N, CA, C and O atoms as CSV, one atom per row, in Angstrom:
chain,resi,resn,atom,element,x,y,z
A,1,MET,N,N,21.849,-1.988,10.903
A,1,MET,CA,C,20.402,-1.544,10.364
A,1,MET,C,C,20.354,-3.454,10.159
A,1,MET,O,O,21.184,-4.228,9.683
A,2,PHE,N,N,19.069,-3.664,10.729
A,2,PHE,CA,C,18.678,-4.890,9.782
A,2,PHE,C,C,17.182,-5.119,9.312
A,2,PHE,O,O,16.126,-4.606,9.682
A,3,GLU,N,N,17.422,-5.891,8.545
A,3,GLU,CA,C,15.628,-6.204,7.964
A,3,GLU,C,C,15.182,-6.963,8.775
A,3,GLU,O,O,15.777,-7.924,9.264
A,4,HIS,N,N,13.685,-6.477,9.080
A,4,HIS,CA,C,12.326,-7.143,9.937
A,4,HIS,C,C,11.244,-7.705,9.142
A,4,HIS,O,O,10.577,-7.004,8.381
A,5,PHE,N,N,11.047,-8.994,9.305
A,5,PHE,CA,C,9.398,-9.257,8.376
A,5,PHE,C,C,8.189,-8.949,9.132
A,5,PHE,O,O,8.284,-9.031,10.357
A,6,PHE,N,N,7.331,-8.689,8.743
A,6,PHE,CA,C,6.087,-8.657,9.819
A,6,PHE,C,C,5.199,-9.034,9.034
A,6,PHE,O,O,5.527,-9.552,7.967
A,7,GLN,N,N,3.545,-8.825,9.458
A,7,GLN,CA,C,2.635,-8.939,8.651
A,7,GLN,C,C,1.958,-7.399,9.100
A,7,GLN,O,O,1.959,-6.856,10.205
A,8,CYS,N,N,1.397,-6.941,7.816
A,8,CYS,CA,C,0.834,-5.394,7.959
A,8,CYS,C,C,-0.320,-5.586,8.575
A,8,CYS,O,O,-0.805,-6.702,8.386
A,9,PRO,N,N,-0.948,-4.825,9.285
A,9,PRO,CA,C,-2.185,-4.506,10.673
A,9,PRO,C,C,-3.247,-4.694,10.091
A,9,PRO,O,O,-4.186,-5.373,10.507
A,10,TYR,N,N,-3.141,-3.745,8.464
A,10,TYR,CA,C,-4.386,-3.618,7.692
A,10,TYR,C,C,-4.425,-5.067,6.394
A,10,TYR,O,O,-5.186,-6.031,6.470
A,11,CYS,N,N,-3.768,-4.916,5.696
A,11,CYS,CA,C,-3.912,-6.086,4.525
A,11,CYS,C,C,-3.432,-6.988,4.476
A,11,CYS,O,O,-3.700,-7.689,3.501
A,12,TRP,N,N,-2.292,-7.582,5.647
A,12,TRP,CA,C,-2.080,-9.029,6.099
A,12,TRP,C,C,-1.276,-9.430,5.413
A,12,TRP,O,O,-0.902,-10.593,5.562
A,13,GLU,N,N,-0.640,-8.489,4.264
A,13,GLU,CA,C,0.424,-9.217,3.467
A,13,GLU,C,C,1.891,-8.985,4.496
A,13,GLU,O,O,1.836,-8.124,5.374
A,14,GLU,N,N,3.070,-9.746,4.325
A,14,GLU,CA,C,3.973,-9.917,4.730
A,14,GLU,C,C,5.204,-8.709,4.473
A,14,GLU,O,O,5.628,-8.676,3.318
A,15,ILE,N,N,5.738,-7.836,5.334
A,15,ILE,CA,C,6.274,-6.286,4.689
A,15,ILE,C,C,7.551,-6.228,5.273
A,15,ILE,O,O,7.458,-6.381,6.491
A,16,SER,N,N,8.627,-6.078,4.916
A,16,SER,CA,C,9.860,-5.624,5.753
A,16,SER,C,C,9.916,-4.446,5.976
A,16,SER,O,O,9.481,-3.628,5.166
A,17,MET,N,N,10.582,-4.028,7.374
A,17,MET,CA,C,11.458,-2.825,7.697
A,17,MET,C,C,12.915,-3.040,7.622
A,17,MET,O,O,13.389,-4.165,7.458
A,18,LEU,N,N,13.620,-1.989,7.738
A,18,LEU,CA,C,15.204,-1.849,8.108
A,18,LEU,C,C,14.868,-0.939,9.492
A,18,LEU,O,O,14.328,0.157,9.638
A,19,LEU,N,N,15.334,-1.730,10.255
A,19,LEU,CA,C,15.496,-1.167,11.867
A,19,LEU,C,C,16.615,-0.956,12.339
A,19,LEU,O,O,17.504,-1.787,12.154
A,20,ASP,N,N,16.863,0.278,13.111
A,20,ASP,CA,C,18.089,0.946,13.693
A,20,ASP,C,C,18.269,-0.048,15.096
A,20,ASP,O,O,17.299,-0.244,15.828
A,21,ALA,N,N,19.291,-0.504,15.316
A,21,ALA,CA,C,19.782,-1.245,16.433
A,21,ALA,C,C,20.682,-0.542,17.342
A,21,ALA,O,O,21.072,-0.910,18.450
A,22,SER,N,N,21.018,0.797,16.539
A,22,SER,CA,C,21.624,1.998,17.865
A,22,SER,C,C,21.140,2.725,18.591
A,22,SER,O,O,21.725,3.377,19.455
A,23,VAL,N,N,19.641,2.720,18.271
A,23,VAL,CA,C,18.921,3.214,19.049
A,23,VAL,C,C,17.755,2.540,20.018
A,23,VAL,O,O,16.679,2.331,19.458
A,24,SER,N,N,17.853,2.219,21.265
A,24,SER,CA,C,17.528,1.459,22.071
A,24,SER,C,C,15.991,1.274,21.731
A,24,SER,O,O,15.609,0.170,21.341
A,25,SER,N,N,14.955,2.499,21.891
A,25,SER,CA,C,13.452,2.632,21.811
A,25,SER,C,C,13.644,3.365,20.346
A,25,SER,O,O,14.645,3.924,19.899
A,26,GLN,N,N,12.062,3.132,19.620
A,26,GLN,CA,C,11.535,3.927,19.235
A,26,GLN,C,C,10.180,3.303,18.774
A,26,GLN,O,O,9.915,2.159,18.405
A,27,ARG,N,N,9.116,4.842,18.966
A,27,ARG,CA,C,7.957,4.965,18.210
A,27,ARG,C,C,8.399,5.580,17.220
A,27,ARG,O,O,9.372,6.333,17.224
A,28,TYR,N,N,7.389,5.167,15.868
A,28,TYR,CA,C,7.273,6.121,14.981
A,28,TYR,C,C,6.106,5.561,13.723
A,28,TYR,O,O,5.703,4.400,13.803
A,29,ILE,N,N,5.707,6.297,12.801
A,29,ILE,CA,C,4.851,6.163,11.714
A,29,ILE,C,C,5.607,5.367,10.389
A,29,ILE,O,O,6.817,5.585,10.330
A,30,GLU,N,N,5.107,4.568,9.433
A,30,GLU,CA,C,5.611,4.325,8.230
A,30,GLU,C,C,4.399,3.605,7.243
A,30,GLU,O,O,3.738,2.610,7.543
A,31,ASP,N,N,4.326,4.250,6.227
A,31,ASP,CA,C,3.183,3.550,5.449
A,31,ASP,C,C,3.620,2.113,4.987
A,31,ASP,O,O,4.776,1.871,4.641
A,32,CYS,N,N,2.762,1.314,5.004
A,32,CYS,CA,C,2.811,0.070,4.443
A,32,CYS,C,C,3.246,0.179,2.882
A,32,CYS,O,O,2.661,0.991,2.165
A,33,GLU,N,N,4.296,-0.660,2.352
A,33,GLU,CA,C,4.684,-0.839,1.054
A,33,GLU,C,C,3.760,-1.411,-0.013
A,33,GLU,O,O,3.897,-1.205,-1.219
A,34,VAL,N,N,2.863,-2.104,0.514
A,34,VAL,CA,C,1.733,-2.957,-0.187
A,34,VAL,C,C,0.202,-1.800,-0.195
A,34,VAL,O,O,-0.399,-1.500,-1.226
A,35,CYS,N,N,0.018,-1.556,0.501
A,35,CYS,CA,C,-1.825,-0.999,0.761
A,35,CYS,C,C,-1.416,0.691,1.102
A,35,CYS,O,O,-2.244,1.496,0.675
A,36,CYS,N,N,-0.355,1.196,1.745
A,36,CYS,CA,C,-0.095,2.412,1.776
A,36,CYS,C,C,-0.625,3.070,2.875
A,36,CYS,O,O,-0.725,4.296,2.837
A,37,ASN,N,N,-1.030,2.353,3.986
A,37,ASN,CA,C,-1.685,2.726,5.509
A,37,ASN,C,C,-0.884,2.962,6.080
A,37,ASN,O,O,0.189,2.437,5.781
A,38,PRO,N,N,-0.957,3.978,7.343
A,38,PRO,CA,C,-0.281,4.168,8.323
A,38,PRO,C,C,0.385,3.346,9.688
A,38,PRO,O,O,-0.354,3.335,10.672
A,39,ILE,N,N,1.067,2.995,9.759
A,39,ILE,CA,C,1.309,1.642,10.502
A,39,ILE,C,C,2.355,2.244,11.868
A,39,ILE,O,O,3.429,2.804,11.646
A,40,GLU,N,N,1.988,2.083,12.814
A,40,GLU,CA,C,2.295,2.592,13.961
A,40,GLU,C,C,3.427,1.555,14.482
A,40,GLU,O,O,3.073,0.552,15.101
A,41,ILE,N,N,5.281,1.906,14.127
A,41,ILE,CA,C,5.931,0.877,14.996
A,41,ILE,C,C,6.570,1.513,16.102
A,41,ILE,O,O,6.868,2.688,16.318
A,42,PHE,N,N,6.731,0.303,16.847
A,42,PHE,CA,C,7.798,0.709,18.396
A,42,PHE,C,C,8.619,-0.682,18.325
A,42,PHE,O,O,8.276,-1.860,18.225
A,43,THR,N,N,9.684,-0.107,18.410
A,43,THR,CA,C,11.140,-1.048,18.537
A,43,THR,C,C,11.557,-1.013,19.713
A,43,THR,O,O,11.626,0.079,20.276
A,44,ASN,N,N,11.939,-2.189,20.375
A,44,ASN,CA,C,13.075,-2.225,22.007
A,44,ASN,C,C,14.248,-3.102,21.251
A,44,ASN,O,O,14.174,-4.136,20.587
A,45,PHE,N,N,15.526,-2.142,21.679
A,45,PHE,CA,C,16.289,-3.056,21.572
A,45,PHE,C,C,17.287,-3.271,23.065
A,45,PHE,O,O,17.255,-2.431,23.965
A,46,GLU,N,N,17.977,-4.278,23.121
A,46,GLU,CA,C,18.721,-4.520,24.051
A,46,GLU,C,C,20.482,-5.025,23.875
A,46,GLU,O,O,20.662,-6.030,24.563
A,47,ASP,N,N,21.304,-4.743,23.409
A,47,ASP,CA,C,22.761,-4.890,23.233
A,47,ASP,C,C,22.355,-5.122,21.982
A,47,ASP,O,O,22.454,-6.284,21.588
A,48,ARG,N,N,22.019,-4.494,21.416
A,48,ARG,CA,C,21.308,-4.290,19.881
A,48,ARG,C,C,20.791,-5.390,19.473
A,48,ARG,O,O,21.070,-5.808,18.349
A,49,GLU,N,N,20.068,-5.966,20.181
A,49,GLU,CA,C,19.075,-7.243,19.703
A,49,GLU,C,C,17.814,-6.924,20.212
A,49,GLU,O,O,17.505,-6.661,21.374
A,50,LEU,N,N,16.831,-7.001,18.784
A,50,LEU,CA,C,15.483,-6.872,19.092
A,50,LEU,C,C,15.012,-7.550,20.310
A,50,LEU,O,O,15.316,-8.742,20.350
A,51,VAL,N,N,14.361,-7.106,21.295
A,51,VAL,CA,C,13.522,-7.283,21.858
A,51,VAL,C,C,12.183,-7.360,22.084
A,51,VAL,O,O,11.596,-8.295,22.626
A,52,ALA,N,N,11.717,-6.359,21.658
A,52,ALA,CA,C,10.167,-5.954,21.861
A,52,ALA,C,C,10.035,-5.391,20.127
A,52,ALA,O,O,10.910,-4.646,19.684
A,53,PHE,N,N,8.825,-5.852,19.221
A,53,PHE,CA,C,8.444,-4.611,18.314
A,53,PHE,C,C,7.169,-5.205,18.141
A,53,PHE,O,O,6.924,-6.406,18.251
A,54,GLU,N,N,6.224,-4.137,17.815
A,54,GLU,CA,C,4.501,-4.159,17.673
A,54,GLU,C,C,4.437,-3.354,16.645
A,54,GLU,O,O,5.188,-2.393,16.474
A,55,ALA,N,N,3.613,-3.670,15.966
A,55,ALA,CA,C,3.235,-3.101,14.274
A,55,ALA,C,C,1.469,-2.867,14.494
A,55,ALA,O,O,0.798,-3.899,14.517
A,56,SER,N,N,0.873,-1.764,14.623
A,56,SER,CA,C,-0.417,-1.819,15.042
A,56,SER,C,C,-0.804,-0.862,13.779
A,56,SER,O,O,-0.021,-0.264,13.041
A,57,SER,N,N,-2.775,-0.890,13.717
A,57,SER,CA,C,-2.622,-0.418,13.081
A,57,SER,C,C,-3.109,1.171,13.735
A,57,SER,O,O,-2.965,1.262,14.955
A,58,ILE,N,N,-3.685,2.451,12.993
A,58,ILE,CA,C,-4.128,3.902,13.331
A,58,ILE,C,C,-5.458,4.101,13.345
A,58,ILE,O,O,-6.176,4.082,12.345
A,59,GLU,N,N,-5.848,4.313,14.585
A,59,GLU,CA,C,-7.221,4.685,14.909
A,59,GLU,C,C,-7.390,5.470,14.072
A,59,GLU,O,O,-6.641,6.398,14.377
A,60,GLN,N,N,-7.999,5.769,13.010
A,60,GLN,CA,C,-8.872,7.098,12.434
A,60,GLN,C,C,-10.476,7.229,12.526
A,60,GLN,O,O,-11.041,8.230,12.083
């Protein structure tokens, strides 16, 4: 697990999340710790190194 910093797609605040490098590819939803809006997170790891990260707003 390691901490990754990025901007919330709603409030633009810098937030951080703990990412699990033991899973090669994940897609899940987690709420922003600042504005509480749902963020769709996509991660892709190769050899436990983050090669792709995307944080997207969810169309409502």
